[in-house]
C-alpha positions in Angstrom: 45.0 -82.3 -17.4 41.8 -84.2 -17.0 38.5 -82.5 -18.0 35.2 -82.9 -16.4 32.5 -84.6 -18.6 30.1 -82.2 -20.2 26.9 -81.8 -18.3 25.1 -80.4 -21.3 25.8 -79.7 -25.0 26.7 -76.0 -24.2 29.8 -77.3 -22.3 31.2 -78.8 -25.5 33.9 -76.7 -27.1 32.9 -78.0 -30.6 29.3 -76.8 -30.0 30.5 -73.4 -28.8 32.5 -73.0 -32.0 29.7 -74.1 -34.1 27.3 -71.7 -32.4 29.9 -68.9 -33.1 29.9 -69.9 -36.7 26.1 -69.5 -36.9 26.3 -66.0 -35.4 29.1 -65.0 -37.9 27.2 -66.4 -40.9 24.0 -64.5 -39.9 26.1 -61.4 -39.4 27.8 -61.3 -42.8 24.9 -62.7 -44.7 22.7 -59.8 -43.5 24.7 -57.7 -46.0 23.9 -59.9 -49.0 21.6 -58.4 -51.6 17.9 -58.7 -51.0 17.6 -60.7 -54.2 19.5 -63.5 -52.4 17.2 -63.7 -49.4 15.6 -67.0 -50.6 18.7 -68.2 -52.4 22.3 -68.1 -51.1 21.4 -66.3 -47.8 18.9 -69.0 -46.8 21.1 -71.9 -47.9 24.1 -70.6 -45.9 22.1 -69.9 -42.8 20.3 -73.3 -42.9 23.7 -75.1 -43.4 25.4 -73.2 -40.5 22.5 -73.9 -38.2 22.6 -77.6 -39.0 26.1 -78.0 -37.6 25.4 -77.3 -33.9 22.0 -78.9 -34.2 23.6 -82.2 -35.4 26.1 -82.0 -32.6 23.2 -82.0 -30.1 21.1 -84.6 -31.8 23.7 -87.0 -33.2 26.4 -86.6 -30.6 25.4 -85.4 -27.2 22.1 -87.2 -26.9 23.7 -90.6 -27.4 24.2 -92.4 -24.2 26.6 -95.2 -24.8 30.3 -94.9 -25.5 30.1 -96.8 -28.8 27.4 -94.4 -30.0 29.4 -91.4 -29.1 32.5 -92.7 -30.8 
């Protein structure tokens, strides 16, 4: 089965899964104690957001095949 090339980053399955990770991290970290707002909560959220962001910046925006590989 041949797949169509992605027209934008939202078409990438890996980005969709990374975005779902962000939503889940925000959901469960909202239950963390308020004392962790600027500690563990912030660190987990920033780390999860960086995954889909890096897929966009480092992967999808590259034009050549060598860059994408």
